[in-house]
C-alpha positions in Angstrom: -25.0 5.0 -13.5 -23.2 1.9 -14.9 -24.2 -1.3 -13.2 -22.0 -4.3 -13.6 -23.8 -7.7 -13.5 -21.4 -10.7 -13.6 -23.4 -13.8 -14.3 -20.2 -16.0 -13.9 -20.5 -15.7 -10.1 -24.2 -16.7 -9.9 -23.5 -20.5 -9.6 -20.3 -20.2 -7.7 -20.8 -18.0 -4.7 -23.7 -18.1 -2.1 -26.5 -15.7 -3.0 -25.8 -13.4 -0.1 -22.2 -12.9 -1.2 -23.4 -12.2 -4.8 -25.8 -9.6 -3.5 -23.0 -7.9 -1.5 -20.7 -7.7 -4.5 -23.6 -6.5 -6.8 -24.6 -3.8 -4.3 -21.0 -2.6 -4.0 -20.7 -2.4 -7.8 -23.6 0.1 -7.7 -21.9 2.2 -5.0 -19.7 4.1 -7.5 -19.1 7.6 -6.2 -20.2 7.1 -2.6 -17.9 8.2 0.3 -14.5 6.5 0.6 -12.7 6.5 3.9 -8.9 7.1 3.9 -6.7 6.5 6.9 -3.1 7.5 6.8 -2.1 10.7 4.9 1.7 10.6 4.9 4.1 10.8 2.0 2.2 8.1 0.0 -1.4 8.4 1.4 -1.7 12.1 0.8 -1.2 12.0 -3.0 -3.3 8.8 -3.2 -6.2 10.5 -1.5 -5.8 13.5 -3.8 -6.1 11.3 -6.9 -9.3 9.8 -5.5 -10.7 13.3 -5.1 -9.7 14.2 -8.6 -11.7 11.3 -9.9 -14.8 12.6 -8.1 -14.8 10.4 -5.0 -15.8 12.2 -1.8 -13.2 11.4 0.9 -13.6 11.0 4.6 -10.0 11.2 5.9 -8.1 10.8 9.2 -4.5 10.7 10.3 -2.8 10.5 13.7 -1.2 13.9 12.8 -4.1 16.3 12.0 -1.9 18.7 10.1 -1.4 15.9 7.5 -5.1 16.3 6.6 -4.9 20.0 5.7 -4.2 19.6 1.9 -6.9 17.1 1.2 -9.3 19.1 3.4 -8.6 22.2 1.2 -9.5 20.0 -1.8 -12.9 19.1 -0.3 -12.3 16.1 1.9 -14.2 15.7 5.1 -11.6 15.3 7.9 -12.1 13.5 11.2 -9.6 14.0 13.9 -7.7 10.7 14.5 -10.7 8.4 14.6 -10.6 5.4 12.2 -13.7 4.1 14.0 -15.6 7.2 13.0 -14.4 6.8 9.4 -15.8 3.3 9.4 -19.1 4.5 10.8 -19.4 7.0 7.8 -18.0 5.0 4.9 -18.3 1.4 3.7 -15.2 1.5 1.5 -12.0 2.4 3.3 -8.3 2.5 2.2 -5.5 2.5 4.7 -1.9 3.5 4.0 0.3 3.1 7.1 4.0 2.8 8.0 4.1 -0.7 9.6 2.4 -3.8 11.0 1.8 -2.3 14.5 0.2 0.7 12.9 -2.2 -1.5 10.9 -3.0 -3.6 13.9 -3.8 -0.5 15.9 -5.9 1.2 13.2 -8.0 -1.9 12.6 -8.2 -3.6 16.0 -7.3 -0.9 18.5 -9.7 0.8 21.0 -10.6 3.4 18.3 -10.0 1.1 15.4 -12.0 0.5 12.2 -13.4 -2.8 13.3 -15.0 -1.2 16.3 -17.7 0.4 14.1 -17.2 -1.2 10.7 -20.4 -1.8 8.7 -21.4 -5.3 7.5 -20.4 -5.6 3.9 -17.7 -2.9 4.0 -14.7 -3.2 1.8 -11.4 -2.6 3.6 -8.3 -2.1 1.4 -4.9 -1.9 3.1 -2.1 -0.5 0.9 0.5 -0.6 3.7 3.6 -2.8 3.3 3.4 -5.2 6.2 3.9 -8.8 7.3 1.6 -11.1 5.2 0.5 -12.9 8.4 -0.8 -9.6 9.8 -2.9 -9.1 6.6 -4.4 -12.6 7.1 -5.2 -11.8 10.8 -6.9 -8.6 9.9 -8.9 -10.3 7.2 -10.1 -13.0 9.6 -11.1 -10.3 12.2 -13.0 -8.4 9.5 -14.7 -11.5 8.2 -16.1 -12.2 11.7 -17.9 -8.8 11.5 -19.2 -9.3 7.9 -16.6 -7.1 6.3 -14.0 -7.8 3.5 -10.3 -7.1 4.0 -7.9 -7.0 1.1 -4.2 -6.3 1.0 -3.0 -4.0 -1.8 0.5 -2.8 -1.2 2.1 -0.5 -3.8 5.2 0.0 -5.8 6.4 3.2 -7.5 7.2 5.6 -4.6 6.0 9.1 -4.0 6.4 10.2 -7.6 4.1 7.5 -8.9 1.7 8.2 -6.1 1.5 11.8 -7.2 1.1 11.0 -10.9 -1.4 8.2 -10.3 0.9 5.6 -11.8 1.4 3.2 -8.8 1.4 -0.6 -9.2 -1.0 -2.3 -6.8 -0.5 -6.0 -5.8 -3.8 -7.2 -4.5 -4.6 -10.2 -2.3 -8.1 -11.2 -1.2 -11.4 -12.7 -2.4 -11.3 -12.8 -6.2 -15.0 -11.8 -6.4 -14.2 -8.6 -4.6 -11.3 -7.6 -6.9 -13.5 -5.7 -9.4 -14.8 -3.4 -6.6 -11.3 -2.9 -5.3 -9.9 -2.2 -8.8 -12.5 0.6 -9.3 -10.8 2.6 -6.6 -7.2 1.5 -7.1 -7.3 2.4 -10.8 -7.8 6.0 -9.8 -4.4 5.9 -8.1 -2.4 3.4 -10.2 -1.5 2.4 -13.7 -1.3 -1.3 -12.8 -3.7 -3.2 -10.5 -2.7 -6.9 -10.4 -4.7 -9.7 -8.6 -2.2 -12.0 -6.9 -4.4 -14.5 -5.1 -5.9 -14.8 -1.6 -5.2 -12.4 1.3 -1.5 -12.0 2.0 -0.3 -12.7 -1.6 -0.2 -9.0 -2.4 2.2 -8.5 0.5 4.2 -11.5 -0.6 4.6 -10.0 -4.1 5.6 -6.7 -2.6 8.2 -8.3 -0.3 9.7 -10.1 -3.3 9.8 -6.8 -5.3 11.4 -4.9 -2.4 14.0 -7.6 -1.9 15.1 -7.2 -5.5 15.0 -3.4 -5.1 17.1 -3.4 -2.0 19.7 -5.6 -3.7 19.7 -3.3 -6.8 19.9 -0.1 -4.8 22.8 -1.4 -2.6 24.6 -2.6 -5.8 24.1 0.7 -7.6 25.2 2.7 -4.5 28.4 0.6 -4.2 29.1 0.8 -7.9 28.6 4.6 -8.1 30.8 5.1 -5.0 33.6 2.9 -6.5 33.5 4.8 -9.8 33.6 8.2 -8.0 36.6 7.0 -5.9 38.3 5.9 -9.1 37.9 9.4 -10.6 34.8 9.0 -12.8 32.2 11.7 -13.1 29.0 10.3 -11.6 26.8 11.5 -14.4 29.1 10.0 -17.0 29.2 6.7 -15.0 25.4 6.6 -14.7 25.1 7.2 -18.5 27.5 4.3 -19.2 25.7 2.0 -16.8 22.4 2.8 -18.3 23.5 1.9 -21.8 25.2 -1.3 -20.6 24.4 -4.6 -18.9 24.5 -3.1 -15.4 21.4 -1.0 -16.1 18.6 -1.3 -13.5 15.8 0.8 -12.0 18.0 2.1 -9.3 20.5 3.4 -11.8 18.3 4.8 -14.5 15.2 6.0 -12.6 16.1 6.4 -8.9 19.9 7.0 -8.9 21.2 7.4 -5.3 23.9 9.9 -6.1 23.1 13.6 -5.6 23.3 15.6 -8.8 22.9 12.7 -11.2 19.1 13.0 -11.6 16.4 15.5 -10.7 13.0 14.7 -9.2 14.4 11.9 -7.0 15.3 11.8 -3.3 19.0 12.1 -3.9 18.3 15.3 -5.8 16.4 16.7 -2.9 18.7 16.1 0.1 17.2 12.6 0.3 13.8 13.9 1.3 10.8 11.7 0.4 11.0 8.2 -1.0 11.1 4.9 0.7 13.2 5.2 3.9 15.8 2.7 4.9 13.9 2.0 8.2 10.9 0.9 6.2 13.1 -1.2 3.9 14.8 -2.8 6.9 11.4 -3.9 8.2 10.5 -5.4 4.8 13.8 -7.2 4.8 13.0 -8.6 8.2 9.8 -10.1 6.8 11.8 -11.5 3.9 14.3 -13.1 6.2 11.7 -14.6 8.5 9.8 -15.9 5.5 12.9 -17.7 4.3 13.7 -19.2 7.7 10.2 -20.1 8.6 9.0 -21.3 5.2 6.0 -19.1 5.5 4.7 -21.2 8.4 7.0 -20.7 11.3 9.3 -18.2 13.0 7.8 -14.7 12.7 4.5 -16.0 11.4 4.0 -18.0 14.6 4.3 -15.0 16.8 1.3 -13.5 18.6 0.2 -9.9 17.7 1.8 -8.6 20.9 5.1 -10.3 20.0 5.0 -8.9 16.5 4.5 -5.4 17.9 7.6 -5.8 20.1 9.8 -7.0 17.2 8.7 -4.3 14.8 8.6 -1.2 17.0 
C-alpha cells in the first residue's frame, strides 16, 4: 500500500491534524459512502466502483440504487446517518441547498452519526453560504466538510471526465483528490470552503448566457430559412463558437448524444439553472455578505423550495 508522508505540513499544522491527514492517506480502498444517486450521482458512484472502492450508498428513492447494487455496492434504504456510521469518507450529490441541509443536519442526517475525522465531500451545486454552514457544523463534531461541485454534465459523469472545483482545508485536498480523480479529469483546488461553489456559480452564469445566446441565434437562423446543421457548422468555424454551440447544441437533430438529441432527457435542467442564477443574483446584490447570505437556514429553505 502506498503511504504518502508530507513533511511540509509538520511545522504548519497542529500534530493531531497531521495525524488525521496521515491516517486518511493510508485509508485507500476502505468503504466510501455515497448519498444521492440521481442522473449525476449514479455514474459517479459507478466510477468509484470501477476503481475498486467499495461503496455504501443511499438515496431517497430506493430504485435509484438498483444499478450500483448490481455492481456490488452495499445499499442502505434512505439513511444518510447509517452511511456515516459505516464509512468515514462520504460523497453527496444532491439537487439543491435544502436537500443538502436535510441530508447533513436533518433528523436522519449524516452529522447525527458522523465519525470524528471523517471526510465529507459535497458535489452538489448549492449556495456557498450553506457549504460554509455545513462545514462549521461538521467541524464541531470533528469531521471535515469540503465543497466540490462539478462541471461537465451527465456525459462527463459517465465517462469519468468531470471537472471538480474544490473548496476546503488545503491539507485535506490530497485525500479528496484521491476519490475525485476516479470520477473526473480535472480536480482544482479553489481555496477555503465555499470557493468551489463560487467557481461553479461563475461557470454556470457564463454557461447560461452562452446557452440562451446559442438558442436565440439558432432560432433566428431557422426562422430565416437556414438549415440548423449548416448554421451550427458555420458558427463553430466562426467567432460565435462556444461550448453550447459545438458540444451541447440545443436544437434537436444537430448533434447526437446530447439532451436535445434525446427529447431533452438528461442534462442540467432549467429549474436547477434558475436556482444557480438566484445564487448569482443575490451574490451580486449582497456582495457576498448580505441579502441571501444573511438568511437563516429556514428562510433559505423557503426561498429555494
